NUDREN-255057 format. One record per atom (N, C-alpha, C): residue in one letter; x, y, z. Coordinates in steps of 0.2 Angstrom, whole numbers, padded with zeros to 4 digits, always signed. Atoms other than C-alpha are relative to their C-alpha. Example, Ala and Ser with C-alpha at 12.3 -4.5 7.8 and 13.67 -1.06 7.14 Angstrom:
2
A+0004-0006+0000
A+0062-0022+0039
A+0004+0006+0000
S-0004-0006-0001
S+0068-0005+0036
S-0004+0005+0003
This chain:
387
X-0005+0003+0004
X-0156+0130-0031
X+0005+0005-0004
X-0004-0005+0004
X-0151+0145-0041
X+0006+0003+0004
X-0004-0003-0005
X-0143+0153-0026
X+0006-0005+0002
X-0005+0005-0001
X-0134+0136-0022
X+0005-0001-0005
X-0005+0001+0005
X-0127+0135-0039
X+0005+0006-0001
X-0005-0006+0000
X-0120+0153-0038
X+0005-0001+0005
X-0006+0001-0005
X-0111+0149-0022
X+0004-0006-0002
X-0004+0005+0003
X-0105+0133-0030
X+0005+0002-0005
X-0004-0002+0005
X-0098+0141-0045
X+0006+0005+0003
X-0004-0005-0003
X-0090+0155-0034
X+0006-0004+0004
X-0004+0004-0004
X-0082+0142-0022
X+0005-0004-0005
X-0005+0004+0005
X-0075+0131-0037
X+0005+0005-0003
X-0004-0005+0003
X-0068+0147-0045
X+0006+0001+0005
X-0005-0002-0005
X-0059+0151-0028
X+0005-0006+0001
X-0004+0006-0001
X-0053+0133-0026
X+0005-0001-0006
X-0004+0001+0005
X-0046+0132-0043
X+0006+0006-0001
X-0005-0006-0001
X-0037+0149-0040
X+0006-0002+0005
X-0004+0001-0006
X-0029+0142-0024
X+0006-0004-0002
X-0005+0004+0002
X-0012+0136-0028
X+0002-0006+0004
X-0001+0005-0004
X-0011+0126-0013
X-0004-0006-0001
X+0005+0006+0001
X-0026+0116-0017
X+0002-0003-0007
X-0002+0003+0006
X-0020+0114-0035
X+0006-0005+0001
X-0006+0003-0002
X-0003+0108-0028
X-0002-0007+0003
X+0002+0006-0003
X-0012+0095-0017
X-0003-0005-0005
X+0003+0004+0005
X-0022+0089-0032
X+0005-0003-0004
X-0005+0002+0005
X-0007+0087-0043
X+0004-0006+0004
X-0004+0005-0003
X+0004+0078-0030
X-0003-0006+0003
X+0003+0005-0003
X-0008+0068-0020
X-0004-0005-0004
X+0005+0004+0004
X-0020+0062-0033
X+0004-0003-0007
X-0002+0002+0006
X-0010+0061-0049
X+0007-0003+0000
X-0007+0003+0000
X+0008+0057-0044
X+0001-0005+0006
X-0002+0004-0005
X+0008+0049-0027
X-0001-0007-0001
X+0002+0007+0001
X-0001+0033-0031
X+0005-0003-0005
X-0005+0003+0005
X+0009+0029-0047
X+0007+0000+0002
X-0007+0000-0002
X+0025+0034-0039
X+0001-0006+0005
X+0000+0005-0004
X+0022+0022-0025
X+0000-0007-0003
X+0000+0007+0004
X+0018+0008-0037
X+0006-0001-0004
X-0006+0000+0004
X+0033+0012-0048
X+0006-0002+0005
X-0005+0001-0004
X+0044+0012-0033
X+0000-0007+0003
X+0001+0007-0002
X+0037-0005-0027
X+0002-0004-0005
X-0003+0004+0005
X+0040-0012-0044
X+0007+0000-0001
X-0008+0000+0000
X+0058-0006-0044
X+0003-0004+0006
X-0003+0004-0005
X+0061-0014-0027
X-0001-0007-0001
X+0001+0007+0001
X+0053-0030-0032
X+0004-0003-0006
X-0004+0002+0005
X+0063-0030-0048
X+0007-0001+0003
X-0007+0002-0003
X+0079-0029-0038
X+0000-0006+0004
X+0000+0006-0003
X+0074-0043-0027
X+0000-0006-0004
X+0000+0006+0005
X+0070-0054-0042
X+0007-0001-0003
X-0006+0001+0003
X+0086-0050-0050
X+0005-0003+0005
X-0004+0003-0005
X+0095-0054-0034
X-0001-0007+0001
X+0001+0007-0001
X+0086-0070-0032
X+0002-0005-0006
X-0002+0004+0006
X+0090-0075-0050
X+0007+0000-0001
X-0008-0001+0002
X+0109-0071-0049
X+0003-0007+0001
X-0003+0007+0000
X+0119-0087-0052
X+0007+0001+0003
X-0007-0001-0004
X+0133-0082-0040
X-0001-0002+0007
X-0001+0002-0007
X+0138-0089-0024
X+0006+0002+0003
X-0006-0003-0003
X+0149-0080-0012
X+0002-0005+0006
X-0003+0005-0005
X+0160-0093-0002
X+0006+0002+0003
X-0006-0001-0004
X+0173-0092+0011
X+0002-0007+0002
X-0003+0007-0001
X+0184-0108+0012
X-0002-0005-0005
X+0002+0005+0005
X+0179-0116-0004
X+0005-0005-0002
X-0005+0004+0001
X+0196-0123-0006
X+0000-0007+0004
X+0001+0006-0004
X+0191-0135+0008
X-0005-0005-0003
X+0005+0004+0002
X+0177-0142-0002
X-0001-0001-0008
X+0000+0001+0008
X+0181-0148-0020
X-0007-0003-0002
X+0006+0003+0002
X+0165-0159-0020
X-0006+0005+0000
X+0005-0005+0000
X+0154-0144-0016
X+0001+0005-0006
X-0001-0004+0006
X+0163-0134-0029
X-0002-0003-0006
X+0002+0004+0006
X+0160-0147-0042
X-0008+0000-0001
X+0008-0001+0001
X+0141-0147-0038
X-0002+0007-0002
X+0003-0007+0001
X+0139-0128-0038
X+0002+0001-0008
X-0001-0002+0007
X+0148-0127-0055
X-0004-0005-0005
X+0005+0003+0004
X+0137-0141-0062
X-0007+0003+0000
X+0007-0003+0000
X+0122-0131-0057
X+0001+0007-0004
X-0001-0006+0004
X+0130-0117-0068
X+0000+0006+0004
X-0001-0005-0005
X+0134-0106-0053
X+0007+0002+0000
X-0007-0003-0001
X+0149-0094-0052
X+0002+0001+0007
X-0002-0001-0007
X+0159-0095-0036
X+0004+0006+0001
X-0005-0006-0002
X+0166-0079-0029
X+0002-0001+0007
X-0004+0000-0007
X+0178-0078-0014
X-0003+0006+0004
X+0002-0005-0005
X+0171-0069+0001
X+0005+0005+0002
X-0005-0005-0003
X+0180-0053+0007
X+0001-0002+0007
X-0002+0002-0007
X+0189-0055+0023
X-0005+0003+0005
X+0005-0004-0004
X+0177-0042+0031
X-0007-0001-0002
X+0007+0001+0002
X+0161-0050+0025
X-0005+0002+0005
X+0005-0001-0005
X+0152-0049+0041
X-0001+0008+0001
X+0001-0007-0001
X+0155-0030+0043
X-0003+0003-0006
X+0003-0003+0006
X+0150-0027+0025
X-0008-0002+0000
X+0007+0002+0000
X+0134-0037+0027
X-0004+0004+0005
X+0004-0004-0005
X+0129-0027+0043
X-0001+0007-0003
X+0000-0007+0003
X+0133-0011+0033
X-0004+0000-0006
X+0004+0000+0007
X+0122-0017+0018
X+0005+0002-0006
X-0005-0001+0006
X+0138-0015+0007
X+0001-0006-0004
X+0000+0006+0004
X+0137-0033+0002
X-0007-0003-0001
X+0006+0002+0001
X+0122-0039-0006
X-0001-0008-0001
X+0000+0007+0001
X+0125-0058-0006
X+0001-0003+0007
X-0002+0004-0006
X+0125-0070+0009
X+0006-0004-0001
X-0006+0004+0000
X+0141-0079+0013
X+0000-0007+0002
X+0000+0007-0003
X+0143-0097+0014
X+0007-0002+0002
X-0006+0001-0003
X+0157-0102+0026
X+0001-0008+0000
X-0002+0007+0000
X+0165-0119+0023
X+0005-0002+0005
X-0006+0001-0005
X+0175-0127+0038
X+0006-0004-0003
X-0006+0003+0002
X+0192-0134+0036
X+0000-0007-0002
X+0000+0007+0001
X+0188-0152+0038
X-0006-0003-0004
X+0007+0002+0003
X+0173-0153+0026
X+0001-0006-0004
X-0001+0006+0004
X+0180-0167+0014
X+0001-0006+0005
X-0001+0005-0005
X+0186-0177+0029
X-0006-0003+0003
X+0006+0002-0003
X+0169-0177+0037
X-0004-0003-0005
X+0004+0003+0005
X+0160-0182+0021
X+0003-0007-0001
X-0002+0007+0001
X+0172-0197+0019
X-0001-0005+0006
X+0000+0004-0006
X+0171-0203+0037
X-0007+0000+0002
X+0007+0000-0002
X+0152-0201+0038
X-0002+0005+0006
X+0001-0005-0005
X+0153-0186+0050
X-0002+0006-0004
X+0003-0006+0004
X+0141-0172+0043
X+0004+0006+0002
X-0003-0007-0002
X+0151-0156+0042
X-0005+0005+0000
X+0005-0005-0001
X+0143-0140+0047
X+0002+0006-0005
X-0001-0006+0004
X+0141-0127+0034
X-0004+0006+0003
X+0003-0006-0004
X+0137-0109+0040
X-0002+0005-0006
X+0002-0005+0005
X+0127-0097+0029
X-0001+0007+0004
X+0000-0007-0003
X+0130-0079+0035
X-0004+0005-0003
X+0004-0005+0003
X+0117-0066+0032
X-0001+0005+0005
X+0003-0005-0004
X+0109-0051+0040
X-0007+0002-0001
X+0008-0001+0001
X+0090-0049+0042
X-0001+0007-0002
X+0001-0007+0001
X+0092-0030+0041
X+0003+0001-0007
X-0003-0001+0007
X+0101-0032+0024
X-0005-0004-0005
X+0006+0003+0004
X+0086-0036+0012
X+0003-0003-0006
X-0003+0004+0006
X+0097-0040-0003
X+0003-0006+0002
X-0004+0007-0002
X+0107-0053+0006
X-0006-0005+0002
X+0005+0004-0002
X+0091-0060+0014
X-0004-0003-0006
X+0003+0003+0006
X+0083-0062-0004
X+0004-0005-0003
X-0004+0005+0003
X+0098-0072-0009
X+0001-0006+0004
X-0002+0006-0004
X+0099-0083+0006
X-0005-0006-0002
X+0004+0005+0001
X+0084-0093+0001
X+0003-0004-0006
X-0002+0004+0006
X+0092-0097-0016
X+0006-0004+0002
X-0005+0004-0002
X+0108-0103-0008
X-0002-0006+0005
X+0003+0006-0004
X+0098-0114+0005
X-0002-0005-0005
X+0002+0005+0005
X+0090-0122-0010
X+0005-0004-0003
X-0006+0004+0003
X+0107-0126-0018
X+0003-0005+0005
X-0002+0004-0005
X+0113-0133-0002
X-0004-0006+0001
X+0004+0006-0001
X+0098-0144+0000
X+0000-0005-0006
X-0001+0004+0005
X+0100-0150-0017
X+0007-0004+0000
X-0007+0004-0001
X+0119-0155-0013
X-0001-0005+0005
X+0001+0005-0006
X+0113-0163+0003
X-0004-0006-0003
X+0004+0006+0002
X+0100-0174-0006
X+0004-0004-0005
X-0004+0004+0005
X+0112-0179-0020
X+0005-0004+0004
X-0005+0004-0004
X+0125-0184-0007
X-0003-0006+0003
X+0004+0005-0003
X+0112-0194+0002
X-0002-0006-0005
X+0002+0005+0005
X+0106-0203-0014
X+0005-0004-0002
X-0006+0003+0002
X+0123-0207-0019
X+0002-0005+0005
X-0002+0005-0006
X+0127-0215-0002
X-0005-0006+0000
X+0005+0006+0000
X+0111-0226-0003
X+0001-0004-0006
X-0001+0004+0006
X+0115-0231-0021
X+0006-0004+0001
X-0006+0004-0001
X+0132-0237-0016
X-0001-0006+0004
X+0002+0006-0004
X+0124-0248-0003
X-0006-0004-0002
X+0005+0004+0003
X+0111-0255-0014
X-0007+0002+0003
X+0006-0002-0003
X+0097-0245-0005
X-0004+0004-0005
X+0004-0004+0005
X+0082-0238-0015
X+0000+0007+0003
X+0001-0007-0002
X+0081-0219-0015
X-0006+0002+0003
X+0007-0001-0002
X+0063-0220-0011
X-0001+0000+0008
X+0000+0000-0007
X+0068-0223+0007
X+0000+0006+0003
X+0000-0007-0003
X+0071-0205+0010
X-0006+0004-0002
X+0006-0003+0002
X+0055-0200+0002
X-0006-0004+0000
X+0006+0005+0000
X+0041-0212+0007
X-0006+0004-0001
X+0006-0004+0001
X+0028-0198+0005
X+0001+0006-0005
X+0000-0006+0005
X+0025-0186-0010
X-0004+0006+0003
X+0004-0005-0002
X+0019-0169-0005
X-0001+0005-0006
X+0002-0005+0005
X+0010-0157-0018
X-0003+0006+0003
X+0004-0006-0002
X+0006-0139-0014
X-0005+0002-0005
X+0006-0002+0004
X-0010-0132-0020
X-0002+0007+0003
X+0002-0007-0003
X-0012-0113-0018
X-0007+0002-0003
X+0007-0002+0002
X-0030-0107-0018
X-0001+0007-0002
X+0001-0007+0002
X-0026-0089-0020
X+0001+0001-0007
X+0000-0002+0007
X-0029-0081-0037
X+0006+0004-0001
X-0006-0004+0002
X-0016-0071-0047
X-0001+0007+0003
X+0001-0006-0003
X-0024-0055-0041
X+0000+0000+0007
X-0001+0000-0008
X-0025-0060-0023
X+0007+0000+0002
X-0008+0000-0002
X-0006-0064-0023
X+0003+0007-0002
X-0003-0007+0001
X-0003-0047-0031
X-0002+0005+0005
X+0003-0005-0005
X-0014-0038-0018
X+0005+0000+0006
X-0005+0000-0005
X-0001-0044-0005
X+0006+0005-0001
X-0006-0004+0002
X+0012-0033-0014
X-0003+0008+0000
X+0003-0007+0001
X+0000-0018-0017
X-0005+0002+0005
X+0005-0001-0005
X-0010-0018-0001
X+0000+0007+0003
X+0000-0007-0002
X-0004+0000+0003
X-0003+0005-0005
X+0003-0004+0004
X-0012+0007-0012
X-0007+0003+0002
X+0007-0003-0002
X-0030+0009-0005
X+0001+0005+0006
X-0001-0005-0005
X-0022+0018+0010
X+0002+0007-0003
X-0003-0006+0003
X-0013+0031-0001
X-0006+0003-0004
X+0005-0004+0003
X-0029+0034-0011
X-0005+0003+0005
X+0004-0003-0005
X-0039+0037+0005
X+0003+0006+0003
X-0003-0006-0002
X-0026+0049+0011
X+0000+0006-0005
X+0000-0005+0005
X-0026+0058-0006
X-0007+0004+0001
X+0007-0002-0001
X-0045+0060-0004
X-0001+0005+0006
X+0000-0004-0006
X-0043+0066+0014
X+0003+0007+0000
X-0004-0006-0001
X-0030+0079+0012
X-0003+0005-0006
X+0003-0004+0005
X-0038+0085-0004
X-0006+0004+0002
X+0006-0003-0003
X-0055+0088+0005
X+0002+0005+0006
X-0002-0004-0006
X-0046+0095+0020
X+0001+0008-0002
X-0001-0007+0002
X-0039+0111+0012
X-0006+0004-0003
X+0005-0004+0003
X-0054+0115+0002
X-0006+0001+0006
X+0005-0001-0006
X-0066+0112+0018
X+0002+0006+0004
X-0002-0005-0005
X-0055+0123+0029
X+0000+0007-0003
X+0000-0007+0004
X-0053+0137+0016
X-0007+0003-0001
X+0007-0002+0001
X-0072+0138+0013
X-0004+0002+0006
X+0003-0001-0006
X-0076+0139+0031
X+0004+0005+0005
X-0004-0004-0004
X-0063+0145+0043
X+0004+0005-0003
X-0004-0005+0004
X-0053+0153+0029
X-0004+0006-0001
X+0005-0006+0001
X-0068+0164+0025
X-0001+0004+0006
X+0001-0003-0006
X-0071+0168+0043
X+0007+0005+0002
X-0007-0003-0002
X-0052+0173+0045
X+0001+0006-0005
X-0001-0006+0005
X-0052+0184+0029
X-0006+0005+0001
X+0005-0004-0001
X-0068+0192+0035
X-0006+0001-0006
X+0004+0000+0005
X-0078+0187+0020
X-0007-0004+0001
X+0005+0004-0002
X-0090+0176+0029
X-0006+0004+0002
X+0006-0004-0002
X-0101+0189+0037
X-0003+0004-0006
X+0003-0003+0005
X-0104+0199+0021
X-0004-0006-0004
X+0004+0005+0003
X-0110+0182+0013
X-0006-0002+0004
X+0006+0002-0004
X-0122+0179+0027
X-0005+0006+0000
X+0005-0005+0001
X-0130+0196+0024
X-0004+0000-0006
X+0004+0001+0006
X-0135+0190+0007
X-0007-0003+0002
X+0007+0003-0002
X-0154+0186+0007
X-0001-0007-0002
X+0001+0007+0002
X-0151+0169+0000
X-0001-0005+0006
X+0001+0004-0005
X-0157+0155+0011
X+0007-0003+0003
X-0006+0003-0003
X-0144+0147+0023
X+0001-0007-0003
X-0001+0007+0003
X-0147+0130+0015
X+0003+0000-0007
X-0003-0001+0007
X-0142+0137-0002
X+0007+0001+0001
X-0007-0001-0001
X-0126+0143+0005
X+0004-0006+0002
X-0003+0006-0002
X-0122+0127+0014
X+0001-0005-0006
X+0000+0005+0006
X-0126+0116-0001
X+0005+0002-0005
X-0005-0002+0005
X-0116+0127-0013
X+0007-0001+0003
X-0006+0001-0003
X-0101+0126-0001
X+0002-0007+0000
X-0002+0007+0000
X-0102+0108+0002
X+0001-0004-0006
X-0001+0003+0007
X-0105+0103-0016
X+0007+0002-0003
X-0007-0002+0003
X-0089+0113-0021
X+0006-0004+0004
X-0005+0004-0004
X-0079+0104-0007
X+0000-0007-0002
X+0001+0007+0002
X-0086+0087-0012
X+0002-0001-0007
X-0003+0000+0007
X-0082+0091-0030
X+0007-0001-0001
X-0007+0000+0000
X-0064+0094-0027
X+0002-0007+0003
X-0002+0007-0003
X-0063+0078-0016
X-0001-0005-0005
X+0002+0005+0005
X-0072+0068-0029
X+0005+0000-0006
X-0005-0001+0006
X-0060+0075-0043
X+0006-0003+0002
X-0006+0003-0002
X-0045+0069-0033
X-0001-0007+0000
X+0001+0007+0001
X-0053+0052-0031
X+0000-0003-0007
X+0000+0002+0007
X-0056+0051-0049
X+0007+0000-0003
X-0007+0000+0002
X-0038+0056-0053
X+0004-0005+0003
X-0004+0005-0004
X-0031+0045-0040
X-0001-0007-0003
X+0001+0007+0003
X-0039+0029-0047
X+0002+0000-0007
X-0001+0001+0007
X-0037+0033-0065
X+0008+0001-0002
X-0008-0001+0001
X-0018+0037-0063
X+0003-0006+0000
X-0003+0006+0000
X-0015+0019-0060
X+0000-0004-0006
X+0000+0003+0006
X-0019+0015-0077
X+0006+0001-0004
X-0007-0001+0004
X-0004+0023-0086
X+0006-0002+0004
X-0006+0002-0004
X+0007+0019-0071
X+0002-0007-0001
X-0002+0007+0001
X+0006+0000-0076
X+0005+0000-0006
X-0004+0001+0006
X+0015+0004-0092
X+0008+0001+0002
X-0006-0002-0003
X+0030+0010-0081
X+0003-0005+0005
X-0003+0005-0005
X+0032-0006-0070
X+0006-0003-0002
X-0006+0003+0002
X+0049-0013-0070
X+0000-0007+0002
X+0000+0007-0002
X+0045-0029-0062
X-0005-0004-0005
X+0004+0004+0004
X+0038-0042-0074
X-0005-0004+0004
X+0005+0004-0005
X+0030-0052-0060
X-0006+0004+0002
X+0005-0005-0002
X+0021-0037-0054
X-0005+0002-0005
X+0003-0002+0006
X+0016-0032-0071
X-0005-0005-0002
X+0005+0006+0002
X+0008-0049-0075
X-0005-0001+0006
X+0005+0001-0005
X-0001-0050-0058
X-0004+0006+0002
X+0004-0006-0002
X-0007-0032-0055
X-0005+0001-0006
X+0005-0001+0005
X-0023-0031-0065
X-0005+0005+0002
X+0004-0006-0002
X-0031-0014-0064
X-0003+0003-0006
X+0003-0003+0006
X-0043-0009-0078
X-0006+0004+0002
X+0006-0004-0001
X-0059+0000-0080
X-0005-0002+0005
X+0004+0002-0005
X-0069-0011-0070
X+0002+0001+0007
X-0002-0002-0006
X-0058-0009-0055
X+0000+0007+0002
X+0001-0007-0001
X-0058+0010-0057
X-0007+0001+0002
X+0007-0002-0002
X-0077+0010-0057
X-0002-0003+0007
X+0002+0003-0007
X-0078-0001-0041
X+0004+0005+0005
X-0003-0004-0004
X-0065+0010-0033
X-0004+0007+0001
X+0004-0006+0000
X-0075+0026-0037
X-0007-0001+0003
X+0006+0001-0004
X-0091+0018-0031
X+0001+0000+0007
X-0002+0000-0007
X-0083+0016-0014
X+0002+0006+0002
X-0003-0006-0002
X-0074+0032-0014
X-0004+0006+0000
X+0004-0006+0001
X-0086+0045-0020
X-0005+0002+0006
X+0004-0001-0006
X-0099+0043-0006
X+0004+0002+0006
X-0005-0001-0005
X-0084+0043+0006
X+0002+0008+0000
X-0002-0007+0001
X-0078+0060-0001
X-0005+0005+0002
X+0006-0005-0002
X-0095+0068+0001
X-0001+0000+0007
X+0001+0000-0008
X-0097+0063+0019
X+0006+0003+0003
X-0006-0003-0003
X-0079+0067+0023
X+0000+0008-0001
X+0000-0007+0002
X-0081+0085+0015
X-0005+0003+0005
X+0005-0003-0005
X-0097+0088+0026
X+0003+0000+0007
X-0003+0000-0007
X-0088+0082+0042
X+0005+0005+0001
X-0005-0005-0001
X-0073+0093+0039
X-0002+0007+0001
X+0003-0007+0000
X-0084+0108+0036
X-0003+0001+0007
X+0004-0001-0007
X-0094+0105+0052
X+0005+0001+0005
X-0005-0001-0005
X-0078+0104+0062
X+0003+0007-0001
X-0003-0007+0002
X-0070+0120+0053
X-0004+0006+0001
X+0004-0006+0000
X-0085+0131+0053
X+0000+0003+0007
X+0000-0003-0006
X-0084+0133+0072
X+0007+0003+0002
X-0006-0003-0001
X-0066+0139+0071
X+0001+0007-0003
X+0000-0007+0002
X-0061+0157+0069
X+0006+0002-0004
X-0006-0001+0004
X-0044+0155+0060
X+0001-0007-0004
X-0002+0006+0004
X-0037+0143+0047
X+0004-0005+0005
X-0004+0005-0004
X-0024+0136+0060
X-0004-0003+0005
X+0005+0004-0005
X-0037+0133+0073
X-0004-0005-0003
X+0004+0006+0003
X-0047+0123+0061
X+0005-0006-0002
X-0005+0006+0001
X-0031+0113+0056
X+0001-0004+0006
X-0001+0004-0006
X-0029+0109+0074
X-0006-0004+0002
X+0006+0003-0002
X-0047+0105+0077
X-0001-0006-0004
X+0001+0006+0004
X-0048+0093+0062
X+0005-0005+0000
X-0006+0005-0001
X-0032+0084+0067
X-0003-0007+0003
X+0003+0006-0003
X-0043+0072+0077
X-0003-0004-0006
X+0004+0004+0005
X-0054+0067+0062
X+0006-0002-0005
X-0005+0002+0004
X-0038+0066+0051
X+0003-0006+0003
X-0003+0006-0004
X-0030+0054+0064
X-0004-0006-0001
X+0005+0005+0000
X-0046+0044+0064
X+0000-0004-0007
X+0000+0002+0007
X-0046+0042+0045
X+0006-0004-0001
X-0006+0003+0001
X-0028+0038+0045
X+0001-0007+0004
X-0001+0006-0004
X-0028+0025+0059
X-0005-0006-0001
X+0005+0006+0001
X-0044+0015+0055
X+0002-0005-0005
X-0002+0005+0005
X-0037+0006+0040
X+0005-0005+0003
X-0005+0004-0003
X-0023-0001+0051
X-0004-0006+0004
X+0004+0006-0004
X-0037-0012+0060
X+0001-0006-0004
X-0001+0006+0004
X-0035-0024+0045
X+0007-0003+0000
X-0007+0002+0000
X-0016-0025+0048
X+0001-0004+0007
X-0001+0003-0007
X-0018-0030+0067
X-0005-0006+0000
X+0005+0005-0001
X-0033-0041+0064
X+0001-0005-0006
X-0001+0005+0004
X-0027-0057+0056
X-0005-0005-0002
X+0005+0005+0001
X-0043-0066+0057
X-0005+0001-0006
X+0004-0002+0006
X-0050-0058+0041
X-0005+0005+0001
X+0005-0005+0000
X-0063-0046+0037
X-0006-0001+0005
X+0006+0001-0005
X-0077-0044+0051
X-0006+0003-0003
X+0006-0004+0002
X-0095-0039+0047
X+0000+0007+0002
X+0001-0006-0002
X-0094-0024+0057
X+0005+0005-0003
X-0005-0004+0004
X-0079-0017+0046
X-0004+0004-0005
X+0004-0004+0005
X-0092-0012+0033
X-0004+0006+0002
X+0004-0006-0003
X-0101+0000+0045
X+0005+0005+0003
X-0005-0005-0003
X-0085+0010+0050
X+0003+0004-0006
X-0003-0004+0005
X-0080+0024+0038
X+0007-0001+0000
X-0007+0001+0001
X-0063+0023+0031
X+0002-0007+0000
X-0001+0007-0001
X-0061+0005+0037
X-0004-0004-0006
X+0004+0003+0005
X-0075+0000+0025
X+0002+0001-0007
X-0003-0002+0007
X-0068+0009+0010
X+0007-0004-0001
X-0006+0004+0001
X-0051+0001+0013
X-0001-0007-0001
X+0001+0007+0001
X-0058-0016+0015
X-0003-0002-0007
X+0003+0001+0007
X-0069-0015-0001
X+0005+0001-0005
X-0005-0001+0005
X-0054-0008-0011
X+0005-0006+0000
X-0005+0005+0000
X-0043-0022-0005
X-0004-0006-0003
X+0004+0005+0004
X-0057-0034-0011
X+0001+0000-0007
X-0001-0001+0007
X-0056-0026-0028
X+0006-0002-0002
X-0006+0002+0002
X-0038-0028-0029
X+0002-0008+0000
X-0001+0008+0000
X-0039-0047-0024
X-0004-0003-0006
X+0005+0003+0005
X-0052-0049-0038
X-0006-0003+0002
X+0006+0003-0003
X-0066-0054-0027
X-0006+0004-0002
X+0006-0003+0002
X-0084-0050-0031
X-0002+0005+0006
X+0002-0004-0005
X-0091-0035-0022
X-0008+0002-0002
X+0008-0001+0002
X-0111-0036-0023
X-0002+0007+0002
X+0003-0006-0001
X-0121-0021-0023
X-0003+0001+0007
X+0003+0000-0007
X-0129-0026-0006
X+0006+0002+0005
X-0005-0001-0005
X-0112-0025+0002
X+0002+0008-0001
X-0001-0007+0001
X-0109-0008-0006
X-0005+0005+0003
X+0005-0004-0003
X-0125-0002+0001
X+0001+0002+0007
X-0001-0001-0007
X-0119-0003+0019
X+0004+0006+0001
X-0004-0006-0001
X-0105+0010+0018
X-0003+0006-0003
X+0003-0005+0003
X-0115+0020+0006
X-0005+0003+0005
X+0005-0003-0005
X-0129+0022+0019
X+0003+0004+0006
X-0003-0004-0006
X-0117+0027+0033
X+0003+0006-0003
X-0003-0007+0003
X-0108+0040+0021
X-0006+0005-0001
X+0005-0005+0001
X-0125+0047+0017
X-0003+0003+0006
X+0002-0002-0007
X-0130+0048+0035
X+0005+0006+0003
X-0005-0005-0003
X-0114+0057+0040
X+0000+0006-0005
X+0000-0006+0004
X-0115+0069+0025
X-0006+0004+0002
X+0006-0004-0002
X-0133+0074+0030
X+0001+0003+0007
X-0002-0002-0006
X-0127+0076+0048
X+0005+0006+0000
X-0005-0006+0001
X-0112+0087+0043
X-0003+0006-0003
X+0003-0006+0003
X-0122+0098+0032
X-0005+0004+0004
X+0004-0003-0005
X-0135+0101+0045
X+0004+0004+0006
X-0004-0003-0005
X-0122+0105+0058
X+0003+0007-0003
X-0003-0006+0003
X-0114+0118+0046
X-0006+0005-0001
X+0005-0005+0000
X-0131+0126+0043
X-0002+0003+0006
X+0002-0002-0006
X-0135+0127+0061
X+0006+0005+0003
X-0006-0004-0002
X-0117+0135+0064
X-0001+0007-0004
X+0000-0006+0004
X-0120+0148+0050
X-0006+0004+0003
X+0006-0004-0002
X-0138+0152+0057
X+0002+0003+0007
X-0002-0003-0006
X-0130+0155+0074
X+0004+0006-0001
X-0004-0006+0001
X-0117+0166+0067
X-0003+0006-0003
X+0004-0005+0002
X-0130+0176+0058
X-0003+0004+0005
X+0003-0003-0006
X-0139+0179+0074
X+0004+0004+0004
X-0005-0004-0004
X-0124+0185+0083
X+0002+0006-0004
């Protein structure tokens, strides 16, 4: 253990001196997650502001004084649509949908012939799409008011139009609704842990072989197990440090949220940080061992990067299973690394309970993978020493 500690201190000193590793730690763990959260809140704040605008852009409002009266009674401001509103909507230079009123609107209302109103928008223009629902609710209110007035003039009860009352009841909690907006955060945390461990694992194995410092290290009388444990502990420490920084960086990021809705719904405190770390730390240790096992057989840093790309791709793609699987979380998800961590972190964001027996499944898998990776690195070093 004394030899393993010496190797660990040496590797940690080298890792902290490496500017590339420090840059990855700073960008991926401290800045990336909060920046994504702040950008998401800014986008949501824009959509909220667009949805709350009391402005309706109308083309042909002169043909509908009744509609104008209704919109003004709802305290909405009417703006005339530009002549080239369709081109502007396509180019996302107009952030409001355009209501087009036909020429015979009032005559159709008077003679009982329902006129056709056209709401022009573009699904590629997100600001216009966010305002389309608001205009549709306004038109629905106008239509209901006209129908009720027509029935009242003929002495018919308004309840004829609404024989059944419908009440919606949402079972989702506040945190569960917020998780629909913050579903990408677990993925970014996983990627931060992955790329933080990647550089450290490649540098301490293939990097040392390329620099020619691995052979003198193997000539040391220290046991191979001590060398491997020291190197693996250093890489795992860097990866775990990134996990800690990634999770705790969301705490101050909540103070900078621009969206009041997201700020009220996104509840991420000390308990959530502890649960995130309980999921991520074993994964960081296992991932460090696997990356070292892949890189130790390579003779250069670039070769190790190419060889580890398969593992990086697997870790990046496995969380997408939850996107394509709309049937909910399956029991086998907890036995698949990366997918299990993503699923459990999503549970935490939803505010669901995560029992310890559920945490034990990915913990056992990560422990097994860490042991296999360390054993593979020790065998590779023993073979290198023999040659």
